[in-house]
Structure formats: structure tokens, C-alpha cells
C-alpha positions as CSV (number, residue, x, y, z in Angstrom):
1,M,0.0,0.0,0.0
2,S,1.1,3.6,-0.6
3,D,2.7,5.6,2.2
4,H,0.0,8.2,1.4
5,P,-3.6,6.9,1.4
6,E,-4.7,9.8,-0.8
7,L,-2.6,8.4,-3.6
8,S,-4.5,5.1,-3.4
9,R,-7.7,6.9,-4.2
10,A,-6.3,8.9,-7.1
11,P,-8.1,7.6,-10.2
12,A,-6.1,5.9,-12.9
13,R,-5.8,7.7,-16.2
14,K,-6.7,5.7,-19.3
15,A,-4.7,7.9,-21.5
16,L,-1.5,7.0,-19.6
17,G,-2.3,3.2,-19.6
18,Q,-2.5,3.1,-15.8
19,H,-3.5,0.0,-13.9
20,F,-2.4,-0.1,-10.2
21,L,-1.4,-2.9,-7.9
22,F,-1.8,-2.8,-4.2
23,D,-1.4,-6.4,-2.9
24,P,1.8,-6.4,-0.8
25,D,2.7,-10.0,-1.6
26,I,2.4,-9.5,-5.4
27,L,4.4,-6.3,-5.2
28,R,7.2,-7.9,-3.2
29,R,7.2,-10.9,-5.7
30,T,7.5,-8.4,-8.6
31,A,10.2,-6.4,-6.9
32,L,12.3,-9.6,-6.5
33,A,11.4,-11.4,-9.7
34,A,14.8,-10.7,-11.4
35,G,16.8,-11.2,-8.3
36,P,17.9,-9.3,-5.1
37,V,17.7,-5.5,-5.4
38,A,19.6,-4.6,-2.2
39,N,22.2,-2.0,-2.9
40,R,21.4,-2.1,-6.7
41,T,20.5,0.8,-8.8
42,V,17.0,0.2,-9.9
43,I,14.8,2.0,-12.4
44,E,11.0,1.9,-12.1
45,I,8.6,3.3,-14.7
46,G,5.2,4.7,-13.8
47,P,5.3,4.2,-10.0
48,G,1.8,5.6,-9.7
49,P,0.6,5.3,-6.0
50,G,4.0,3.9,-5.1
51,G,3.1,0.3,-4.2
52,L,6.0,-1.3,-6.1
53,T,8.2,1.7,-5.1
54,R,7.7,0.9,-1.4
55,A,8.4,-2.8,-2.0
56,L,11.7,-2.0,-3.8
57,L,12.7,0.5,-1.1
58,D,11.9,-2.0,1.6
59,E,14.1,-4.6,-0.2
60,G,17.0,-2.2,-0.2
61,A,17.1,-0.8,-3.7
62,S,19.5,2.1,-3.7
63,P,19.3,4.4,-5.5
64,L,15.8,3.8,-6.8
65,I,15.1,6.0,-9.9
66,C,11.3,6.5,-10.6
67,I,10.1,8.0,-13.9
68,E,6.5,9.2,-13.6
69,A,4.6,11.1,-16.3
70,D,1.7,11.9,-14.0
71,A,2.3,15.0,-11.8
72,R,-0.2,13.9,-9.2
73,F,2.0,10.9,-8.3
74,S,5.5,12.4,-8.9
75,E,4.7,15.3,-6.5
76,A,3.4,13.1,-3.8
77,L,6.4,10.7,-4.1
78,Q,8.8,13.7,-3.8
79,A,7.5,14.0,-0.2
80,W,8.7,10.5,0.8
81,P,11.6,10.6,3.3
82,E,13.8,8.5,1.1
83,T,14.1,11.4,-1.4
84,R,15.9,13.4,1.3
85,T,18.5,10.7,1.8
86,G,19.1,10.1,-1.9
87,Q,17.7,6.6,-1.9
88,L,14.7,7.7,-4.0
89,N,14.9,9.8,-7.1
90,I,11.7,11.0,-8.8
91,H,11.6,12.4,-12.3
92,L,8.4,13.9,-13.8
93,E,9.1,12.9,-17.4
94,D,8.0,10.7,-20.3
95,A,10.1,7.5,-20.1
96,R,10.4,7.4,-23.9
97,R,12.5,10.6,-23.8
98,I,15.0,9.8,-21.0
99,N,18.7,9.8,-21.3
100,W,19.1,6.8,-19.0
101,E,22.9,7.0,-18.5
102,A,22.6,10.7,-17.5
103,V,19.8,9.9,-15.1
104,I,21.7,7.1,-13.4
105,S,24.8,9.3,-13.1
106,A,22.8,12.1,-11.6
107,A,21.5,9.7,-8.9
108,N,25.1,8.5,-8.2
109,G,23.9,5.1,-9.3
110,N,26.0,2.1,-10.5
111,T,25.7,0.1,-13.6
112,P,24.4,-2.3,-14.8
113,A,21.1,-0.9,-13.4
114,M,18.1,-3.2,-12.9
115,I,14.7,-2.2,-14.4
116,V,11.6,-3.3,-12.4
117,A,8.3,-2.0,-13.5
118,N,4.5,-2.5,-13.9
119,L,4.7,-0.9,-17.3
120,P,1.9,1.4,-18.5
121,Y,0.3,-0.6,-21.3
122,N,0.6,2.1,-23.9
123,V,4.4,2.5,-23.8
124,G,5.6,-0.9,-22.7
125,T,6.7,-2.4,-26.0
126,P,8.6,0.6,-27.4
127,L,10.4,1.0,-24.1
128,L,11.4,-2.6,-24.1
129,V,12.8,-2.4,-27.6
130,D,14.9,0.6,-26.6
131,W,16.2,-1.2,-23.6
132,L,17.1,-4.3,-25.6
133,K,19.2,-1.9,-27.8
134,A,20.8,-0.4,-24.7
135,G,24.5,-0.6,-23.8
136,T,26.1,-2.0,-20.7
137,W,24.2,0.4,-18.4
138,R,21.1,-1.9,-18.5
139,G,21.1,-5.1,-16.4
140,E,18.4,-7.5,-15.4
141,M,14.7,-6.6,-16.0
142,A,11.5,-7.7,-14.4
143,L,8.6,-6.1,-16.4
144,M,4.9,-6.5,-16.3
145,F,3.0,-6.6,-19.6
146,Q,-0.3,-7.7,-20.9
147,K,0.0,-11.5,-21.0
148,E,-0.2,-11.8,-24.8
149,V,2.7,-9.3,-25.1
150,A,4.6,-11.2,-22.5
151,E,4.1,-14.4,-24.6
152,R,5.3,-12.7,-27.7
153,I,8.5,-11.6,-26.0
154,C,9.3,-15.0,-24.5
155,A,8.2,-17.2,-27.5
156,E,10.4,-19.9,-29.1
157,P,10.6,-20.7,-32.8
158,G,7.5,-22.5,-34.1
159,Q,5.3,-21.2,-31.3
160,K,2.1,-19.2,-32.0
161,H,3.4,-16.0,-30.6
162,Y,7.0,-16.1,-32.1
163,G,7.8,-12.9,-33.9
164,R,9.9,-9.8,-34.0
165,L,9.9,-9.2,-30.2
166,A,11.0,-12.7,-29.4
167,V,13.9,-12.5,-31.9
168,L,15.1,-9.1,-30.5
169,A,14.8,-10.3,-26.9
170,A,16.7,-13.5,-27.5
171,A,19.5,-11.6,-29.1
172,V,20.6,-10.0,-25.8
173,C,18.6,-11.8,-23.0
174,R,17.3,-15.0,-21.7
175,S,13.6,-14.3,-21.1
176,Y,10.8,-16.2,-19.3
177,I,7.4,-15.6,-17.8
178,S,7.8,-15.5,-14.0
179,F,4.1,-15.4,-13.1
180,V,0.6,-14.4,-14.4
181,L,-1.9,-12.1,-12.8
182,P,-5.7,-11.9,-13.5
183,P,-7.4,-8.6,-14.2
184,G,-8.9,-8.5,-10.6
185,A,-5.4,-8.0,-9.2
186,F,-5.4,-4.4,-10.5
187,K,-7.4,-1.2,-9.9
188,P,-9.0,-0.6,-12.3
189,P,-8.9,-4.1,-13.7
190,P,-7.7,-4.4,-17.3
191,K,-9.6,-6.5,-19.8
192,V,-6.9,-9.1,-20.0
193,D,-4.4,-11.1,-17.9
194,S,-1.0,-9.7,-17.2
195,A,2.3,-11.3,-16.7
196,V,5.7,-10.5,-15.2
197,I,8.6,-11.5,-17.4
198,V,12.2,-11.7,-16.4
199,L,15.0,-10.8,-18.9
200,Q,18.5,-11.8,-17.8
201,P,21.3,-10.3,-20.0
202,L,23.4,-12.8,-22.0
203,A,27.1,-12.9,-21.5
204,A,29.0,-10.5,-23.8
205,N,30.2,-13.3,-26.1
206,E,26.6,-14.6,-26.5
207,R,25.0,-11.3,-27.4
208,F,24.2,-10.1,-30.9
209,E,25.2,-6.4,-31.0
210,D,23.6,-5.2,-34.3
211,I,20.0,-5.0,-33.0
212,D,19.0,-2.4,-35.5
213,S,19.8,-4.7,-38.5
214,L,18.2,-7.7,-36.7
215,E,15.1,-5.6,-36.1
216,Q,14.9,-4.7,-39.8
217,V,15.2,-8.3,-40.9
218,A,12.8,-9.6,-38.4
219,K,10.2,-6.9,-39.1
220,A,10.4,-7.7,-42.9
221,A,10.3,-11.5,-42.3
222,F,7.3,-11.4,-40.0
223,G,5.5,-8.5,-41.7
224,Q,4.2,-11.1,-44.2
225,R,4.4,-14.2,-42.1
226,R,2.2,-16.3,-44.3
227,K,4.7,-15.8,-47.2
228,M,7.9,-17.7,-47.9
229,L,11.0,-15.8,-46.9
230,R,12.1,-15.4,-50.5
231,A,9.0,-13.1,-50.9
232,S,8.9,-11.4,-47.5
233,L,12.6,-10.4,-47.7
234,K,12.5,-9.2,-51.3
235,P,12.4,-5.5,-50.4
236,L,15.5,-5.7,-48.1
237,A,17.3,-7.9,-50.6
238,A,16.9,-5.1,-53.2
239,Q,18.7,-2.8,-50.8
240,I,21.8,-5.0,-50.9
241,K,21.5,-5.8,-54.6
242,K,21.0,-9.5,-54.1
243,S,18.1,-11.7,-54.8
244,A,16.3,-12.9,-51.6
245,T,17.0,-16.5,-52.7
246,D,20.7,-15.9,-53.0
247,W,20.8,-14.1,-49.6
248,L,18.9,-17.0,-47.9
249,E,21.0,-19.7,-49.5
250,A,24.2,-17.9,-48.5
251,C,22.9,-18.1,-45.0
252,K,22.0,-21.8,-45.4
253,I,18.3,-21.1,-45.1
254,A,15.7,-22.6,-47.5
255,P,14.1,-19.8,-49.6
256,T,10.8,-21.6,-49.1
257,A,11.0,-21.4,-45.3
258,R,8.7,-19.1,-43.3
259,A,9.8,-16.7,-40.6
260,E,8.3,-18.6,-37.7
261,T,10.6,-21.6,-38.3
262,L,13.9,-19.7,-38.1
263,S,16.1,-19.9,-35.1
264,Q,17.9,-17.1,-33.4
265,N,21.1,-18.1,-35.2
266,D,19.3,-18.0,-38.5
267,F,18.1,-14.4,-37.9
268,R,21.6,-13.4,-36.8
269,A,23.1,-14.8,-40.0
270,L,20.6,-12.9,-42.1
271,A,21.2,-9.7,-40.2
272,S,24.9,-10.0,-40.4
273,Y,24.8,-10.6,-44.2
274,Y,22.4,-7.7,-44.6
275,A,24.5,-5.3,-42.5
276,A,27.7,-6.2,-44.3
277,R,26.3,-5.4,-47.7
278,R,23.9,-2.5,-47.0
279,Q,24.9,0.8,-48.7
């Protein structure tokens, strides 16, 4: 529960994708989903009434950096005693426009920083893609999404939800669904189940660094997922002055294959080939 009861009564704003959690057990479980937070720099997005914020502080997160776009909540959180000690840092900003390394430095934080958040539904996916592309400042993540989005992030080749997000996530992280929550766990209740996913960074020698090229290839491949790859990759192939068939065969992939059958290594091979020949 929030340190300030009036925050608990503040209505969620649909335009900001707000759905609040108040159950202490769920909040503690979320706070610790990616591992201990004690003495770790932790970033939280959209703290709202501060339920998860309190759980993270109680578990020893320090400094805890909260990004809140709603002035009602950021102003109230500024009054918490932890802001005076420097354990809690509140920023009234849009998380999509943050210079993360500058914010961490200003809070005297250490890297890699953890990210633990009940993400607003309307900004969760673009934020995740940005974090997947991030440098060494970003560490473990425990993020709450709509369940279907969580399944898309954690999907394996051949599964129903396998697509661009799964390919990007697997390039830099090992991801899995930690637990699922029904709509009734939130106020107001969303229309769908939610899930907390954990993303653990891969070792440096296991990562794929060129996420931008990987994203372009995956986007094209899954953009027409019913088509064979020799058709769906044709526009990108034209950029590197190759036929899609030659490109695929050079990467030891059947031109008649479809995107959902490709492994992470297949996508990495396609992205590396594309990047090396792009003008």
C-alpha cells in the first residue's frame, strides 16, 4: 500500500495506460522477480501510487530512480523521506525521452542498473525495444506486460506468438514468464491477464550487437508471415542488390522457409549478411 492513502484513491488515467497494484505479496514478488535488489541501482517506470516503489525500497534498492509522467504521483512521491536521503529519485518525465545513463549518473547510481516496472500498457513495447538496444548500463529486467505481449517476448521458434519481439529479446537476453496475474489483481482491472517477465542479460560473447539490423530483418520477415521468406525479404534484398533466394541460400536457409521456423542463429546470420552489404 502507498505511504500516502490519498494516492490510493487517485483515479487511474486511461490515456496513460495506468492499472495499479496494491497487494503487498504481489508487489514484493514483482520487486524480487529478477533477483535481489539490495544495494542495486533500480529504475521503475510509472510508479503511480507507489506500491512497487515501497516494495523496492523495503528490499534495499538504492538508488531507486522512478520515472513518472503523472504530476499527481510524482509530486506526492517527492515528499517521501527517502528522497531526502538520496535513496529515492523522482523524475516527472516521459520515459520514452529519458537519457538513461545521465539519469543514473545524476543519482550517483551504479551500472548495470536493474529495471523493475509495472509498465503502462501504452508504452511498454517501445520502451522494451529501446532497452534491448541499450548498452552496458542496462542489467536485469522484471517487467509487467499484458499476458499476450509477454508471450510474444518469450516465445520460441515454431510457437504461435513467435515474432519480432522474441527475436530481438533472444539476441541479448534469456527471457521467461515469472508469473501471471488476473485482471482482478489491478485497480482498475484491465480487460486481459497480465504477466511479469524476467529478462536476464546474456554474456558479452553470447549477445548479438547489431540489434538495428536484426530488427529490420525480423520486421520484414514477420511482416508477411504467411509468405515464404524469398517473398517477404525481397524489399530488403533489393537494398543489398541481391536476390532474396541468393541471400537466404548464402545463410544456409531454404528460400521456401517461413519466418516462424527460423532460429535465433538463422536471424543473426541474415542480419549480419544484410548489414555487411547495405549501402
